[in-house]
N, C-alpha and C positions, 0 to 999 in steps of 0.2 A: 779466381775472379770473384768480384763482389756480387754481380748480378746474374751470371751465367752458371748453370750446372749441367753436367752431362746427364743424358737420360739414364746411363748405367749407374748413376749415383743416387737416383730418385727411387723411393719406395712408397708403399701404401700409406705410410704414416706422414707423408710429406704434403698432404693436401693444402694446408695453409700456405706453404711455400711455393708449390708448383701447380696447384689446382688439381681437380679430379682427373682430367684427361691425362696429364703428364704423369701423375702418380700411378695410374693404371698402366701406361706405356712403360714406365720405368720398371714396374713389377715384371712385365712381360720380357723386357730386355734381360733383366737379371736371371729370369727363369729359362732363358735360352730360346725364346720364341722368335720367329723371323720378323723383327720390327726394323724398319729403316733407321739408320743411325741418325743421331741428332742431339740437340741440347734444349735447355729450357731457360728462357728469360723469366726470372722469378717474379712473384707478386711484389717483392721489395722494389723492383724496378718500376712497376706500375705506381706504387705509392710515392716513390721519389719523383717520378715524372709529374704526377698530379700536384704534389707539394711545390715542386720547383716552378711550376707554371701558375700556381695560385688558383687551382680549378675546383678544389673540393667543395667549398661552400656554394659556388655557383651550380655545380652538378647536382648537389642535394636539393638546392632550391628549385631547379627545373624538374628533377625527378619526382618531387613530392608535391608539386603545384597542382591544384585542382584542374581538371580538364576544361579548357576554354576554347572556344571557337577561334581558329587561326593560330593557336599556340602549338608549335612543333618542338616539343621538348627534346625528342630524340635527335632531330636535325640540329638543334642549337647545341646540344652536347657534342655531337660529332664535329661540329665546326670548331669547338674549343680544342678538341684533340688534334685536328688537322693543323690548327695554327700553333699548337704547342711545340716547344723546342726540346728535343731529347738531349739531356746533359752530355757533355763531351766525353766523360769517362765511360758512360753507358754506351754511347755510339761506338767508341773504340772497342769495347768488349764485343759488341755485336759484329763489328767488322772482323775481329780476330776469330770469332766463332764461325763466321761465314767462310773464312779462309780454310779453317780446319775441315770444313765439309767438302773441300775440293776446289775452292776458289783461290788457292794460294798462288797459282801460276798466273793470276791476273785475268783469267777468262771468267766470264759470267757463268755460274753454275746454277741450274734451276733447283729451288728448294720449295718445300711445302711449309706454310706458316699457319699454325692452328691455334685457336684460342683455347685456354684451359682455365676455367673459372673455379673459384673456391667452392661454388655451389653447383657443381656440374659433375655428371657421370657418377652420382652417388646411388647407393642401393635404394634410398627412399625417394629419389627424384632424379631422373636422368638429365633433364634440361636439354634434351637432344635438339640440335638445330637452333638453339637460342643465341649462340655466339657464332662468329664467322670463321671460315677457313679460306685461305688464299693459296692456290696452287700455281706452280710454274713461275714463282717469283725469281727474277734474275737481276743480279747486281746489288751492291751494297745500298744504294739510294732507294731502290725499289723495296729492299728489305726493311729499311726504316719506315717507309710509307705503310707497308703491310702491317708492321708492328703497331703503328698508331691506329690503323683501321681496326685491328683486332681489339685494342683497348677500347675504342669507341663503341664496338659492337656489344660491350657489356651493358650499354645504355640504349639499345634499340627499343622501340615501342613494344615489340613482341617479348623481348627479354625482361623488360620491366614489368609487364603485365603478368608474365609467368611467375616471376619472383613474388609479386604481390599475392597471387593466388596461393603460393606455397608458404606465405607468411614470413618471407625473408626480408629484413630491413635493408634499405639502400646502403647504410653505413657498414653493413656486415659483409660486403662482397669486394673482391679484388680479382685481378686477372693476370695469369701468367701466359706466356706465349711459347709454344713448342715450335722449334725450327728443325726440320728433318730433310734428309735427302729426298729428292723428288723421285717417285717411282714412275717410270715411263710405262704405264699400264696399257696392255692391249685389251684387258677386260677387268671389271671391278664390280663390287656389289656389297650386299649386306648379308649377314647370317645370324639367325637366332638359334641358340642351342636348346630352346624349348619352343613349342609351337605357340606363337602369340595369339592365335585365334581361338585355340581350344584349351590352352594351358597344358597340353600333353608334354611332360618332361622327357619323354622317350623319342621325340621327333626333332630333327634339325631342319630348319626351313631356310633355304638359300634363295636370294634374289640376285640375278646376274645380268649384266649388260655389257656391250662393247664400249671400249674407251675408258676414260677416267670415271671414278665413282661419284664425283660431285653431283651429277644430275640424278644418279640413283638415289642418293640420300635425300636430295631435294624433291624427289617424286616427279621429276620432269620428263622421264623417259619410261617406256615400257620395259619390263624385265622378264626374263625366263624365271619361272618359279619351280623350285625343286624341293621335295620333302624326302628326307632320308631317315630311315629307322636308326635311332641312336644306339641300339644294341647290335643288330645284325649288319648295319650299314647298307641294307637293301634300299634302293631307290623306290619309295612308295608311290610317288607321283611326279610327273614332270610336264610342265606346260611351256611350250615355246611361243614367245610373243613375237609379234611383228614389230621389229625394232627399226624405226625410221631415222632417228637422230642419235648422236653420240657426242660426248664431251672430249675434246682433244686439246693438246698444248697448242697455243696460238700466240707466238711472240712472247711478250710478257703477259702472264696470266693464261686464261683458257677461253675456248669458244666452242660453239656448236657447229657440227657439220653433219652431212647426210651419211648414213651407214651405207657402205658399198652394197650394191644389189645382191651380190652373192652371199652376204652375211645376214641379210635382214630376217630370213626365216631359218637360219642355221642355229643350232644349239650353241650357246656360249661355252658351256662346260660339257665335256664328255662324262659318261657315267663314272669312270675311274677318277676323274678330277673332282667331281662332286663328292665322291666318297673320301678322297684325300683331304679335301677342304673340311668336310664334316668331322673327320677324325681330329684335325687341327683345332677346330672349334670346341670339340668335346674335351680335349686336353686343357684348353684355356678355362673352360667352365669348371673342370675339376680343380685347377689351380686356385681359382677364386672361391670355389665352394658354392656358387650360385649360377643360375642360367645367365648367359651373356648375349648381348647385342653387339655384334662385331662388324666392323668395316674392313674389307679385304681388297687386295688388288693382285692381278696376275701379270708378271712380266717375265718373258723368256721361259715360260712354262713353270716358273716358281711362284708360290703364293707368299705375299707379304701381308702382315697385319698392321693396319693403319690406326685402329682404335678398338677398344673393348670396354664395355660398360655393363653394369647389371641391367637385366630386363626389368622394367618397372611396369606396374599395372597388368601383371600376368594373371590371367584368370585361374581360379582354382581348378586343378585337374579333376576331371569327372568323366561322365559318360560322353560318348561320341555325339557330335552334332548330327541330327538326322538328315539324311540325304534323300530318302524316299518318303512318300506320303500315302501309306496304305489306308484304304477306305473301309470303314466298318460295315457299310451297307452298299450293295450294288444297285444299279438302275436308278441313280439319283444325282442331284447336283448339290454341291456344298458351297456355301457363301460365308465370307467373313464380313458381315454388314449388320446394321441395326444394333441390337444389344451387344454384339461382338465388338463394336467400335469402342465400347467401354471395358473390354477385356483384352488389352493389347498383349498380355503375356500368357504363357501356358497356365492352365488352371491348376490350382492345388487339388489333391485327390478328393478331399471331402466335398469341396465346392463343386467339382465336376460331377460327383455322384448325385448331389442334391439338385443342382440347377437344371440338369437335362429333363427330368420328369416334370419339374415345376414350370419351366418355360414351355414345354410341349403342351401341358394342360392349358396354360393361359393363352398361348398362341392359337390353339385349336378353338378356344372360346372366342377370341377376337375374330377369327375367320367366320365363325357362325354369325356373329353380330354384324360383320361387314357385309356378308353375302345374303343374310336373311335365311339361310338354310344350312344344313350340316354338310358343307361341301368337302370338308377334310375327313378322310377315313383313317382308321387305325394304321399307324406306321407311315403315314404320308409326310409327317413333319417331325423334327426333333432337333436337339442341340447336342450332338455327340462331340467328342474330341478326336482330333487327328494329331498325333505327336504332342498331345497335351493342349493344343489350341482348339478353342471352341469354334464350331461351324454350325450355321443354320443348314439343316438337311431337308431337302424337298425331294420326295420320290417323283420320278419323271411324270407319271400320270397325274399325281396331285398338283404338281407345278403347272402343268398345262391347263388343268381346270381353273386354278387360281388366276393364271395369266389371262384366260379368256373372259373372266368375270371382273377383272381389275377396275374398269370404269365404274361398275356398279359399286364396288367397294369404296372408291374415293368419294363418291357422292354420299354414301351412307356414313362414312367415318366423320364427315363434317357435321353431322347432326348429333344431338345429345341423346343417343340411343344407349341405354344401359351403361352410362358412365363414359361414353365415347365422345370425341370432339371437344371443343373448347369449353362449352357450357357443361357437358357431361363430366369432364375432368374436374372443373371447378366445384360443381354442386354435388357430385356423387363420388367419383373415384378418390379424390384427395381426402375428403372427410372420412370415407370408409377406411382408407389406409391408416390415417391417424388414429381412428377409433380402435383398430385392431392392435396397434402399438400400445395405446393407452391402457387397453384392457389387460395386457400382460404386464405392463409396468406397474400396475396397481396390485398385482398379485405377489405372494411370497414365493416366487419361482425358485429361489435358492434352496428351499427345503424339499423340492420335488425329487422323486427317484430319477435315476439316470435316464430310463426310457421315456418318462414323461417330459423331462427337461429337453431331450432331443426332439420329441414331438413338438414342443413349444417353439424351438428354434426353427423347425421345418415350417410350422404354421406362419411364423414371421417372414421367412423367406418366400413362401407362397404369396403372402400379402404383398411383398415387394415386387414379385414378378407380375402379379395382377395389375399393380399400379403402373409398372413399366409398360405393360401392354396398353393401358389407357393412354400413357404418354405417347405411345407409338401412333395414336390417332390424332394427337395434338401436333406432332412434328410435321406430318405431311400437310395438315391444314395450314399451319404457319408458313411452310415452304411455298405452298400454292399461292397464298396471299401475297408473299413477297415477289414471287415470279410474275404474277399477274400485274402487280403494281409496276414493277420494273419494265415489263414489256410494253404496257400502255404508255408509260411516261417516255420511254426511249423512242417509241415509234410515233406517238401522236401529240406529245406535249413538249418535250425538251427542245430547246432552241440553242444556237451557238452561245457559249458563255455560261449556260446553266450547269450546276453541279451534277454529279452522279446521283442516281436515285437513292443511294445509301443515306443521304442526308435526312430524308424524311423519316428514318427509323432510329435516329440517334437522339440521345438525351432522355430516354425513358428509363425509369428505375425498374430494376428486376431484383430477384433475390441475390445473385452474385454482386450486383452493385450495392445493394443494401449491406451485404457482409463487408464490402470494402469500406463503406461509410463507417461502419461500426469499428473496424480496426483503426482507421485513420483518426476517428474521434477519440478512441482510447489512447492512442499515442499522443495526440494533441493535449489531452488532459494530463498525461504523465509529464510532458515537457513543461507544463506550467508549475509543477511541484519542484521546488529547489532541489537539485541533485538527484532526483528520482530517475530520470532518464539515464544518467551516467551510471547509477548503481545497477539498473536493469541491464544496460549494455555490457557491463563488466561481469555479469552473471551468465554462465553457460546456459544455453537454452534447455539442455537436458535437466539441469538443476531446477530451473524455473518450472519446467513441465512437471517435475516431481512435486513441487510445492502446489501447483494448480490441482493435481489429481489427489493429493493427500495433504490437505491443509493442516492436519494435526500431526504430521510427521515430524519427528525430531530425532536428535542423535542419542537422547537418553542421558546425556551428560549435563546435569543441572548446573554445574559450575561453569560450563562453556556456553550457556544459552546466550544468543546474541541479543543486543538491546532491541526492544520493540521498534518496528518501523511501520507506523500506521499508514503512511502513504503506499508502501509496498503491499500491505495487506489489502488496502482498498483497490489497488491495481489488480491484484490477483482475483479479488471478488468480482470486479467488473469483467475481467477476462473470462471467468467462469460463466458469467451471464451471456457473454458473446458465444461461448461454446454451446450453451444450452439451446440457443436459437440456430446457430449456423454450423455447429460441430459435426453434423451428420454428413456433410458433403464428402462424397467418395472420390478418392484418387483413382480407384480401380474397383470394379464391382465385385471382384473376388473378395469374399469376406476375410480372407487371410491377411489382406492389406489393412493396417489400422486406419481409422478415421481421426480427424482432429480431436474429437471428443474424448478419445481414449489414448491418443498419442499426439499431444499438441506441440511438441518441440519444433516441428517444421513450420507450423503457423506462427510460433513465437519468433522464429528466424525472420519470417516475413514482416512481423510486427516491428522488429528492430530496424528494418529499412525505413519505416515511418518514424521511429524514435530518433533516428539520425537526421531526420528532416530531409531525406533524399527523395521522397515521393511527393508528387504534386497533390493539390487539394482536389479530391474527387467531386466534392460538392460544386466547386467552381467549374471543373471540367464539364460536368453534366449540365449545369446552368448555361454555360456557353454553347454547348451542343444544342440544347433545347431552344435557345434564342435564335441560333442560326437556322434551325429547323423551322421555327415559326415564321421567321422573316422570309425564308425561301418559299414556304407554303403560301404565305400571303401574296408574295410577288407572282407566283405561278397561278394561283386561283384568281388573281386580279385580272389576268388576261384571258381567262377561259370563260365560256358562257354556254348555256343550253345543256344539251345532252353530254357533251364532252366534260363540262364542269361537274355535272352530277355523277357521271361514271368515275371520274378521277377522285372525287370526294368519297364515294363509296369504297373504292379500292384502297384509298389512303386510310380510311377508318378501319377497314378490315385488317390491313397489314399492321397498323399501329396498335391494334388490340392483340393480335395474335403473337407478334414477335416477343414482347415481354412475358406473355403467358407461357410461351415455349420455354424460356429460360427459367421461369418459376417452376414449371413442371419438372424439368430436368434436374434442377437443384435439389429437389426433395426425393429423388429416387432412393437415396440412402437413409431415409428417415428412420427405418427400422434397424439400420446397421449397428449403431452403438449398443442397443439392447441385445440384438442377435449375437454380436460378437461377445458380449458379456456372458450370455448363456453358454456359448460354446467354450469359452475360456474357463467357465466354472466346471464344465465337464472335464476340460483338460487338467485343471488343478486336482480334481478327484482321481483321474487316471495317473497323474504324477505321484500322488500319495500312495496309490495302489501298486506302483512299480511297473506300470505299463509304458509310460513315456517319460522322458527326462525333463521335459519342460511343458508348461501348460499350453503354449502355442503350438506344440507338436500335434495337438488334436487336429489341426487343419491338414496334416499330412497323413492322417489315417484314412482308410477307405471306410465307406459307410458300413459295410458288412463287419469290419473289425470293431467299429464303435458299437454296433448292435450286439455283437458277441460279448463285448466287455459289459454292456448293460445286462445281458442275459445272465452273466455270472455275478452280477451285483458289484462289479468293480468301479462303477461310476455313480454309485448311490451316495447320497449326502450323509455326513456324519450325524448321529442322533443328537438330539438336544441334551444338554447337560442334565444329569439326574434322571433321565428317562429310563435307564436300566436296559435299553435295547443294545444289541450287538452293533458294533461299528461296521463300516463297509469292508468287504472282502479285500485282502491284500495278498499280493504274490510274494512268496518268501523263497529264499534259497537261490534266486537267480543272481548272476554276477552283475547285473545292471538292468535298466528298463528293458522289458522283453521286446518292445517294438522299436528300440533305439536304432538297430541296424537297418531295419526297413525304412524308417524315417530318414536316416542319413542317405541311403541309396536314392530315395525319391527326391530329396533336395538336390543331390548331384545331377540326377536326370533332368530335373526342372531347369537347372542352370544351363545344362547343355542345350536343351530344347529352346531356351530363351534366346540363344545365339542363332537359331535357325531363322530363315526368312520365310514365314508362312505364306503360301500362295493365297491370293484373294479368292480364287475359285478352284474347285476340284470336281471332277478330274480335269487336268490341264488339257483343254481341247480348243482347237483353233476356232471352231464355230461359236463356242460359248464365249471365248474371249472377244470375238468380233461383235457378237450380238449383245453381250451383257456387261462388258467392261465399263461402259459409260455409267452403269448403275452402281458400280462399286465405289466405296469411300476412299480407296487409295488408287494411285495411278500405276503406270507400268513399272514392274519391278526389275526389268531387264535393262534399265537405263545405264549408259556408260558415259565416260567423259566428265569434265568438270562443270558442265551446265546440267543442272537437275531441273526437270520440268514438273510442274504441278498445276494447281488452280489458283489464279490470283484472286484472293478473297478480301483483301483490303489494300487500297491503292497506296502508292508511294515507293520510294527506293531508298535503301539504307545499306551502307557498307560497314560491317562491324564484326568483331570476333564471335565465333559460335560457342554456345554452351549446350552440350548434349546431355539431356536429363532422362534417366531411366524411370524415375518416379520420385515420390516425396523424400526418399532417403538422400537425394541429390540436391534438394532445394537450397540448402545452405551454401552451396558452391556458386550459386548464381550471383553475378555482379551487375550493377546498373550499367546499361549501355550495351549489353551482350544480346545476341540473337538467341532466343529460346528455340531449341530444336528438340522435339519429342515425338514419340509415336503418335500420341493424341493428347488432348487436354480435356478435362472435365471442369465443371464450375469450381471445383476445389482448387484448381490451378490458377484461378483468376488473380490472386495477389501478385503472382509473378509478372503479369502483364504490365504492372506499373513500373517494373524494373527493365523490361525488355525493350530493345530497339526495334525488334521485329519478331515474327513468329513463323516457324517452319514446322510442319508436321508430316508424318507418313500418311495419316488417315484424316479425312475431313474434306469439306467442300465449301462453296460460297454461302451455304445456309447453315453451317455447323456452328457450334458454340464458339470455337476458336475465331471464326470470321466475325461473328457478332461482337465479341469482346474486343478484338483487335480494332474494329472500326470505331468502337466507343473510345478507345485509347488513342486513336489516330496514328497507329503504327502499321507498317506493311505486313502482309501475311501471305504466304504461299503454302497451300495445304494440299493434302492428298498426293504427295510426291511418291509415296510407296517405298522410297529408298533413302530418305534423308538421314535417318539415324544410322544407316549402314555405311553411308558414303562420306558423311561429314564428321570431322573430329573436333572435340573441344579445342579451342584455340585457333582453328582455321579462320582466316579472314574471308568472309563471304559477302556477296552482294545479293540482297533480297529485293527483287523487282516485283512488287505486287501488281503492277499494271500488266507486265508480260507473263506473270506466273512462272518466273524462273529464279533459281538460286545458283549463283556462280561462285565456285571456289577459286580464290586467288592463288593459294599455295597450301598444300597439306603440311601438317606438322608431324610430330612423332606419333608412332602407332600406339594403340592401347586405350583410346578414349571414345571409340564409337560404341554403340550398343552391342556390337558383335563381340566386344572384348570383355 
């Protein structure tokens, strides 16, 4: 036959002809695995159908058209396939193939019709769930309809978006169709031959449900979850779900029905069956040589394999994810709040060792200033780690003393006492912080011995924590001003038709907004230079970053020197000026995380968004916001009089002064970080030369005691000046490699495992503490289940769009315009992403946090403090963000592997 091939004739090299799914199934059939019999309608058939109906140019036109309101590209393409006529010879071959599957006697035989795209089920990208499968297809006419529907599913909105993110051009794809005997399954599910949550290659994870597997793959039903040891086949864990619905055959195609009462709480697989299925999965994984994601079905007690593909986005194997949270000190409470909001991940070892005593000292000083006496005693407060995560620790007795005096503290923090409050921050704390940095920047710190250089870095860190402590007096002042304004306006001023109180705080410039102006203006300048924007867009951001950081860098090949590009040189100089002012913004307070000043590639990715002209004009946005604010203020003040007008005016002035100052204060927390990181990396370079670590950045993974010991042996001393006649720094000889390489590697693996943990907001986990204090925590309930996730509505509006889950700056380049930004938290350094985002969802934050303030400026919905968003939402999920109700609703989950747990 021209268009039909038997599965037993297809192999791994036939992807272009049969698509990834069919190629894998053909491999399994040839190897003797229990795969339902069937055939493949090849990609040649797809191309002939498209050509015969004159569809190619129209499909490409719709698929590549810019998104416009009201344009349904996917629906329009589907209509083209529905109306298309399958050529006579192709229809005849399909009819003959259908007869060969059992329909030769004239009776309708159910078959499964599965899409098999050329860019599907590959090792580098599974594309799971992007094309369609149709079960229980009965009759030749229904088969032809199912084939057309499979072809059309190559062009769904979800599939096109997935390919765009993977960099696959529309012209490069085609689709084959697999037609197989229908398995009348009483149970079905999925199986991973490596644990997709932990990356453990020695565990098989099985999900099982009653009925057909369609609803399991689509995430529409609850499943029993079983973990089997891949070596011993011992069942390590088994959880039995409450299974309410199941997918069954229903006439032509399938439908949902209730699970019989007697089966709802019964295990789908017995222990022996789980072990047999795991053995089958491990055999398949050995055949392909990589861990597999397998769909299976059980019929008459026998297992059949419906699909197998490589597991993508599998975490690196490492230490186990922690399940218990042992406390370093008894008789106290542990909170992940305040400074911890800017430390979403486990701390690196050196930062953990240095930040605890630094924060303890600055926090104790704040308490003394706030309460006017030495209320905190030795050991009452600290910043220890539990499983690597930072927690504020308060001893019970000290916590009760602080709680009793809190009203006094709030009053005193608002005054300019020793650098506290708005004026104290502006006139004392901020200048003092900058002076401490400038003093070290002007010194020849690179020539210092290792111990003195470490002391200099600690001094800068202490200056940063003292500054952050001062900021902690600005934040509650600003929060109090906004709460007071909102309460007075809502209760005594607002009338029907008036906008929310947010409008009175919009349109003010702050440091994040000024940084946005700077990037936008630089991009606008570049677009005015002929061809410059195109040249910059064509250059990888990592290459541009290297030019920014080392303007004199060249390849040393004089004959290959590129022609001078004065516009490019001017662009780079202007970008360096931007970094000098704004490059200290931190993505994460842990100094192991680079800042834009020393790793600008992520910021250049954001700048390219402006270069493409995809961002709106921030100057115009702020002017419009300011105009609406002033018009609303004039209208409201015009109808007020007497004491009410005076009170509202004072509250308005207070809040409008405090809100931008809060953003300015938060933006400069990392002011010392570029120099601090440079000092520590200098120590790292010296230790690399001495044979202690393999890379300069490994210094962040050493413990303080190890660094101090290296200094004691002279391993981190600077090389002597040329001609000085002095001995160079001590070096370790005879070792097979860097002496701390093994420890660094183990700590990185442990950090990765801990990062997948869900750190409790409070410890110990106690009902009274949760009830009394949960409202004070920056994240919501972490035990939420279901597709509706609840948080705090921090910016009004409703948006439905695909999610983009970002762990940190390393993921920024994957963000696309119109996606929902989902992150554990955001800092001012994340602000450029808001110009691209349709909405914002975070684990941590509230209505007065940075995320809410910036989201309101951009006019996009925000739901913050969900506690679980990055654990429950996957990149690509279609979600509805309702900023009014404070909810995030998942429409349907996509393939595993893209939450922050993975």
